[in-house]
C-alpha positions as CSV (number, residue, x, y, z in Angstrom):
1,X,-25.8,16.1,-58.2
2,X,-24.8,18.4,-55.7
3,X,-21.9,17.6,-53.2
4,X,-23.0,15.3,-50.4
5,X,-22.7,18.5,-47.5
6,X,-25.5,20.0,-49.8
7,X,-27.9,17.1,-49.0
8,X,-27.2,17.3,-45.2
9,X,-28.7,21.0,-44.9
10,X,-32.5,22.4,-45.8
11,X,-33.0,26.0,-47.3
12,X,-32.9,28.3,-43.9
13,X,-36.3,28.0,-42.6
14,X,-37.3,31.7,-43.0
15,X,-36.0,31.8,-46.5
16,X,-38.5,29.3,-47.1
17,X,-41.5,30.8,-44.9
18,X,-41.1,34.5,-46.1
19,X,-41.7,33.0,-49.6
20,X,-45.0,31.9,-48.6
21,X,-45.8,35.3,-46.4
22,X,-44.9,37.4,-50.1
23,X,-47.2,35.1,-51.9
24,X,-49.7,36.1,-49.3
25,X,-49.0,39.2,-49.8
26,X,-49.0,39.5,-53.4
27,X,-52.8,38.3,-53.0
28,X,-53.3,41.3,-50.9
29,X,-53.7,39.6,-47.5
30,X,-51.4,41.8,-45.8
31,X,-49.4,39.4,-43.4
32,X,-48.2,40.9,-40.1
33,X,-44.7,39.8,-39.6
34,X,-43.8,39.1,-35.9
35,X,-41.2,36.5,-36.8
36,X,-37.9,37.6,-38.1
37,X,-35.3,39.6,-35.7
38,X,-34.5,42.3,-37.9
39,X,-34.2,45.8,-36.3
40,X,-36.8,48.2,-38.0
41,X,-35.1,51.3,-35.9
42,X,-32.3,53.7,-37.4
43,X,-28.9,53.6,-36.7
44,X,-27.6,56.7,-34.8
45,X,-27.2,60.0,-37.1
46,X,-23.8,60.2,-36.8
47,X,-23.3,56.3,-38.0
48,X,-25.2,57.6,-40.9
49,X,-23.5,60.7,-41.8
50,X,-20.4,58.7,-41.3
51,X,-21.4,55.9,-44.0
52,X,-22.1,59.2,-46.3
53,X,-19.1,61.3,-45.8
54,X,-16.8,58.2,-46.3
55,X,-18.6,56.6,-49.2
56,X,-18.2,59.6,-51.3
57,X,-14.3,59.5,-51.1
58,X,-12.7,58.1,-54.1
59,X,-10.4,55.8,-52.5
60,X,-13.1,54.2,-50.4
61,X,-14.3,52.1,-52.8
62,X,-11.4,49.6,-53.2
63,X,-10.4,46.4,-51.6
64,X,-9.8,46.6,-47.8
65,X,-7.6,45.0,-45.5
66,X,-8.7,41.3,-44.5
67,X,-8.3,42.4,-40.7
68,X,-10.0,45.5,-41.4
69,X,-9.0,49.0,-41.0
70,X,-7.3,50.1,-37.7
71,X,-9.9,52.5,-36.4
72,X,-12.4,50.0,-36.5
73,X,-10.5,47.2,-34.6
74,X,-9.3,50.2,-32.0
75,X,-12.8,51.4,-31.7
76,X,-14.4,48.0,-30.9
77,X,-11.5,47.1,-28.3
78,X,-12.4,50.3,-26.5
79,X,-16.2,49.4,-26.7
80,X,-15.1,45.9,-25.0
81,X,-13.3,47.9,-22.4
82,X,-16.1,50.5,-21.8
83,X,-19.1,48.2,-21.8
84,X,-17.5,44.6,-20.6
85,X,-14.5,45.4,-19.1
86,X,-12.5,43.2,-21.5
87,X,-9.0,44.1,-22.4
88,X,-8.6,43.2,-26.2
89,X,-5.4,44.1,-28.3
90,X,-6.8,45.3,-31.5
91,X,-3.7,44.4,-33.6
92,X,-4.1,40.8,-32.5
93,X,-7.1,40.2,-31.1
94,X,-10.1,41.5,-32.8
95,X,-11.3,40.1,-36.4
96,X,-13.9,42.1,-38.4
97,X,-16.6,40.0,-40.2
98,X,-19.0,40.5,-42.7
99,X,-21.8,39.6,-39.9
100,X,-21.4,37.4,-36.9
101,X,-23.3,34.4,-39.0
102,X,-20.0,34.5,-41.5
103,X,-18.2,34.3,-38.4
104,X,-19.7,31.0,-37.4
105,X,-18.9,29.5,-40.8
106,X,-15.2,30.7,-40.6
107,X,-14.8,29.6,-36.9
108,X,-16.3,25.9,-38.0
109,X,-13.8,25.4,-40.6
110,X,-10.7,26.8,-38.8
111,X,-11.4,24.3,-36.4
112,X,-13.6,21.1,-37.3
113,X,-12.5,18.2,-39.6
114,X,-14.8,16.2,-41.3
115,X,-16.0,13.6,-38.7
116,X,-14.9,16.1,-35.4
117,X,-17.8,16.4,-33.0
118,X,-19.5,19.9,-32.1
119,X,-21.8,20.7,-29.1
120,X,-24.9,22.4,-30.3
121,X,-27.7,23.9,-28.1
122,X,-31.1,22.7,-28.2
123,X,-32.9,24.8,-28.4
124,X,-30.6,27.0,-30.4
125,X,-29.9,29.3,-33.5
126,X,-30.3,26.7,-36.6
127,X,-27.1,27.9,-38.2
128,X,-24.9,26.4,-35.6
129,X,-26.3,22.9,-36.6
130,X,-26.1,23.7,-40.6
131,X,-22.9,24.9,-40.7
132,X,-21.6,21.8,-38.8
133,X,-23.3,19.8,-41.3
134,X,-21.7,21.4,-44.3
135,X,-18.5,21.1,-42.5
136,X,-19.0,17.3,-42.2
137,X,-19.2,17.5,-38.7
138,X,-20.8,15.0,-35.9
139,X,-23.4,17.0,-34.2
140,X,-24.0,16.4,-30.5
141,X,-26.9,18.2,-29.4
142,X,-27.0,19.3,-25.6
143,X,-30.2,19.8,-24.0
144,X,-31.4,23.1,-22.7
145,X,-34.7,22.9,-20.7
146,X,-36.8,25.4,-18.8
147,X,-36.4,23.7,-15.6
148,X,-32.7,24.4,-15.7
149,X,-33.5,28.2,-16.7
150,X,-32.4,27.1,-20.3
151,X,-28.9,26.7,-18.9
152,X,-26.4,23.7,-20.3
153,X,-26.9,20.6,-17.9
154,X,-22.7,20.1,-17.6
155,X,-23.6,16.5,-15.6
156,X,-25.6,15.3,-18.8
157,X,-23.3,16.5,-21.2
158,X,-20.1,14.8,-19.5
159,X,-22.2,11.5,-20.3
160,X,-21.2,12.0,-23.9
161,X,-17.6,10.6,-25.5
162,X,-16.3,14.2,-25.5
163,X,-12.8,12.8,-26.7
164,X,-13.4,14.4,-30.3
165,X,-15.2,17.2,-29.5
166,X,-13.9,20.8,-30.8
167,X,-16.4,23.3,-30.5
168,X,-19.0,24.1,-28.1
169,X,-21.6,26.5,-29.5
170,X,-23.3,29.1,-26.7
171,X,-25.3,31.8,-26.8
172,X,-26.1,34.1,-23.8
173,X,-28.1,36.0,-23.7
174,X,-29.9,33.1,-25.3
175,X,-31.8,33.3,-28.7
176,X,-34.5,32.0,-28.6
177,X,-35.4,31.9,-25.0
178,X,-34.2,35.0,-23.6
179,X,-32.2,33.5,-20.8
180,X,-29.9,35.9,-19.5
181,X,-26.3,35.5,-19.6
182,X,-24.5,35.4,-15.8
183,X,-20.8,35.5,-14.6
184,X,-21.5,31.9,-12.9
185,X,-22.6,30.5,-16.0
186,X,-19.5,31.8,-18.0
187,X,-17.1,30.4,-15.3
188,X,-19.0,27.0,-15.5
189,X,-18.2,27.1,-19.3
190,X,-14.8,28.4,-19.1
191,X,-14.1,25.5,-16.9
192,X,-15.7,22.9,-18.8
193,X,-13.9,24.0,-22.0
194,X,-10.4,23.7,-20.0
195,X,-11.3,20.5,-18.6
196,X,-12.0,18.8,-22.1
197,X,-9.9,21.0,-24.3
198,X,-13.2,22.2,-26.4
199,X,-13.4,25.8,-27.6
200,X,-16.5,27.8,-26.5
201,X,-17.9,30.1,-28.7
202,X,-20.2,32.2,-27.3
203,X,-22.4,34.1,-29.7
204,X,-23.2,37.4,-27.9
205,X,-25.4,39.7,-30.1
206,X,-28.4,40.1,-27.7
207,X,-26.3,41.8,-24.7
208,X,-27.4,45.5,-25.0
209,X,-31.5,44.5,-25.8
210,X,-33.4,45.0,-22.7
211,X,-30.4,43.6,-20.5
212,X,-29.2,46.1,-17.6
213,X,-26.1,44.1,-17.2
214,X,-24.0,43.7,-20.7
215,X,-21.6,40.6,-20.0
216,X,-19.0,38.7,-22.2
217,X,-17.6,35.8,-21.7
218,X,-14.3,36.9,-22.1
219,X,-14.5,38.9,-18.8
220,X,-13.9,35.8,-17.0
221,X,-10.2,35.0,-16.1
222,X,-8.6,32.8,-18.5
223,X,-11.4,32.7,-21.0
224,X,-9.5,34.1,-23.7
225,X,-7.2,30.9,-23.7
226,X,-10.3,28.9,-24.8
227,X,-13.1,30.9,-26.1
228,X,-13.9,33.0,-28.8
229,X,-16.8,35.5,-28.6
230,X,-18.8,36.8,-31.8
231,X,-20.3,40.2,-31.5
232,X,-22.6,42.0,-33.9
233,X,-23.7,45.5,-34.8
234,X,-27.1,43.9,-36.0
235,X,-29.4,44.3,-32.9
236,X,-27.4,46.4,-30.5
237,X,-26.7,49.2,-33.1
238,X,-29.8,48.9,-35.8
239,X,-27.5,47.6,-38.4
240,X,-28.7,44.4,-39.7
241,X,-28.3,44.8,-43.1
242,X,-24.9,46.2,-42.9
243,X,-23.1,43.2,-42.1
244,X,-20.6,43.7,-40.0
245,X,-19.4,42.2,-36.8
246,X,-16.4,40.5,-34.9
247,X,-14.6,37.5,-33.5
248,X,-12.6,38.2,-30.5
249,X,-10.1,36.0,-28.8
250,X,-6.1,35.0,-28.4
251,X,-3.9,36.1,-31.1
252,X,-3.7,32.2,-31.9
253,X,-7.3,31.6,-32.6
254,X,-7.6,34.8,-34.4
255,X,-4.9,34.0,-37.0
256,X,-6.6,30.6,-37.6
257,X,-9.9,32.2,-38.3
258,X,-8.2,34.8,-40.5
259,X,-6.6,32.1,-42.6
260,X,-9.9,31.0,-43.6
261,X,-11.7,34.3,-44.0
262,X,-8.9,35.5,-46.3
263,X,-9.6,32.8,-48.7
264,X,-13.3,33.7,-49.1
265,X,-13.9,37.3,-49.0
266,X,-12.4,40.2,-49.9
267,X,-13.1,42.5,-46.8
268,X,-15.4,44.8,-45.2
269,X,-16.3,48.4,-47.2
270,X,-14.4,51.1,-45.7
271,X,-17.7,53.1,-45.1
272,X,-19.0,50.7,-43.1
273,X,-16.3,50.5,-40.9
274,X,-16.0,54.2,-40.9
275,X,-19.7,54.4,-39.7
276,X,-19.2,51.1,-37.3
277,X,-16.5,53.4,-35.3
278,X,-19.3,56.3,-34.9
279,X,-22.0,53.5,-33.8
280,X,-19.6,52.0,-31.3
281,X,-19.5,55.6,-29.5
282,X,-22.9,55.6,-29.2
283,X,-24.0,57.1,-25.8
284,X,-25.5,54.8,-23.0
285,X,-28.6,57.3,-23.5
286,X,-28.8,56.1,-27.2
287,X,-29.0,52.6,-26.2
288,X,-31.2,53.5,-23.1
289,X,-33.9,55.0,-25.7
290,X,-33.6,51.9,-27.9
291,X,-34.3,49.9,-24.8
292,X,-37.6,52.2,-23.8
293,X,-39.0,51.4,-27.6
294,X,-38.3,47.9,-27.0
295,X,-40.0,47.7,-23.4
296,X,-43.0,49.3,-24.6
297,X,-43.1,46.6,-27.6
298,X,-42.7,43.8,-25.1
299,X,-45.9,44.7,-23.1
300,X,-47.9,44.5,-26.3
301,X,-45.8,41.1,-27.1
302,X,-47.0,40.0,-23.6
303,X,-50.7,40.8,-24.2
304,X,-50.2,38.7,-27.5
305,X,-49.2,35.7,-25.4
306,X,-51.7,36.3,-22.8
307,X,-54.3,36.3,-25.5
308,X,-53.0,32.8,-26.7
309,X,-52.7,31.6,-23.3
310,X,-49.0,31.2,-23.4
311,X,-46.9,31.1,-20.4
312,X,-43.6,32.9,-20.8
313,X,-41.0,34.4,-18.0
314,X,-40.8,38.1,-17.8
315,X,-37.1,38.2,-17.2
316,X,-36.1,37.5,-20.6
317,X,-33.5,39.3,-22.2
318,X,-33.1,40.3,-26.5
319,X,-35.3,41.0,-29.0
320,X,-38.0,38.3,-28.7
321,X,-40.8,36.9,-26.3
322,X,-40.7,33.2,-26.1
323,X,-43.8,31.4,-24.6
324,X,-45.0,27.8,-24.0
325,X,-48.2,27.0,-25.8
326,X,-51.3,25.5,-24.1
327,X,-51.7,21.6,-23.8
328,X,-54.8,21.8,-26.1
329,X,-52.6,22.1,-29.5
330,X,-51.2,18.9,-30.6
331,X,-47.9,20.8,-31.6
332,X,-46.8,24.3,-32.4
333,X,-47.6,24.7,-36.1
334,X,-51.0,23.8,-35.2
335,X,-50.9,27.2,-33.5
336,X,-48.7,29.1,-35.7
337,X,-50.6,27.8,-38.8
338,X,-53.9,28.8,-37.6
339,X,-52.5,32.4,-36.5
340,X,-50.9,32.9,-39.9
341,X,-53.9,31.8,-42.0
342,X,-56.8,33.0,-39.9
343,X,-55.4,36.1,-38.5
344,X,-52.7,36.8,-40.9
345,X,-49.9,37.1,-38.4
346,X,-46.6,35.3,-38.7
347,X,-44.8,34.1,-35.5
348,X,-42.4,31.8,-35.3
349,X,-42.8,28.2,-34.3
350,X,-40.1,27.1,-31.6
351,X,-39.9,23.7,-33.3
352,X,-37.3,25.4,-35.7
353,X,-34.7,25.7,-32.7
354,X,-34.7,22.2,-31.9
355,X,-37.0,19.5,-30.2
356,X,-36.8,21.2,-27.0
357,X,-38.7,24.0,-28.8
358,X,-41.5,22.0,-30.0
359,X,-44.1,23.5,-27.5
360,X,-42.9,26.9,-27.6
361,X,-43.5,30.3,-30.1
362,X,-41.5,33.3,-30.4
363,X,-42.6,36.9,-31.2
364,X,-40.1,39.4,-32.3
365,X,-40.1,42.9,-31.0
366,X,-39.0,44.4,-34.5
367,X,-42.1,45.8,-34.9
368,X,-43.9,49.3,-33.9
369,X,-46.4,49.1,-31.5
370,X,-49.3,50.1,-33.7
371,X,-48.2,47.0,-35.5
372,X,-48.2,44.4,-32.6
373,X,-51.6,46.3,-31.3
374,X,-53.2,45.7,-35.1
375,X,-51.8,41.9,-34.8
376,X,-53.2,41.5,-31.1
377,X,-56.7,42.6,-32.9
378,X,-56.3,40.3,-35.6
379,X,-55.6,37.0,-33.6
380,X,-58.4,38.0,-31.0
381,X,-60.7,38.4,-33.8
382,X,-59.8,34.9,-35.3
383,X,-60.3,33.3,-31.8
384,X,-63.8,35.0,-31.4
385,X,-64.5,33.4,-34.9
386,X,-63.5,30.1,-34.1
387,X,-65.5,30.2,-30.8
388,X,-68.7,31.5,-32.5
389,X,-68.3,28.6,-35.3
């Protein structure tokens, strides 16, 4: 029999659903995938060149320091100063990770004992809950509602017994809703964390996508005392498969995370770190070009939302478009399964992100305009066929 913790989690939704999509494709159905947020654009040329140039060096293939190479930590601290106006000591306040998803596990294991409580957003990234379950923590879901701009209702949260809460997971710009980060929100989160002695962890991979004002929670005065920020190169630098990111915080928190991490993995491949240094020096023009591509894709995604009579906020940030489904559908899966099997287009049901996502769908922008246009035509034809039946 497996350990009890294994029985507390299910296989990740996309792991399961993409098997079904693969089976459909094997039957020649050619499913268009608008579900997963895996950037299809390329890293910058200098990034790719740096990866190659270091990978052919003999010494590059050995084990790397658990704390990462100095150049990478320095580059990330300079990047934080440049874009967020946040000062980070590269030697003590920056911890490289094998992707920020790894960091969610490390942070949880570093701060949470079995039976401790963790605040998790609903809707929110499913990994916050699954990792908390693996750590045998008690999850307290806090509601994010469209009527409150998908921000936490602190008065409502404080109605819970918060005495044993160790962590609060937040994610702004928010996935899946696209709600933007604001200084006011971050100030409230820092105040809330200090008031209740709860570590606030902001998962921040989307701040550069369709967002004119990238923000870090660490830019708030005193935030470093109680906050940890995860950042990733997956979305912002088109490097999802490279699995490289960081955790940033005060020296003590970083040391606790390192204690866990150093007992689980053996560091990030050096050529990846060298290439990441180049990527972190990408120009503002490079990011602007990326965003112009996403902006055109958003137009197409909005056309699909309108075709499905879904309501959405045009001010969303990030790699996705989030929309509310019409009332005629009993549940969101009725709509997404209909589209998958009749139009051969895979769209994510918002229900996988929590009960507050049960009337929403999410469309990924990680597909070319031509693919989004093709998806639009397929869905339109399937709707026409249903109406004519």
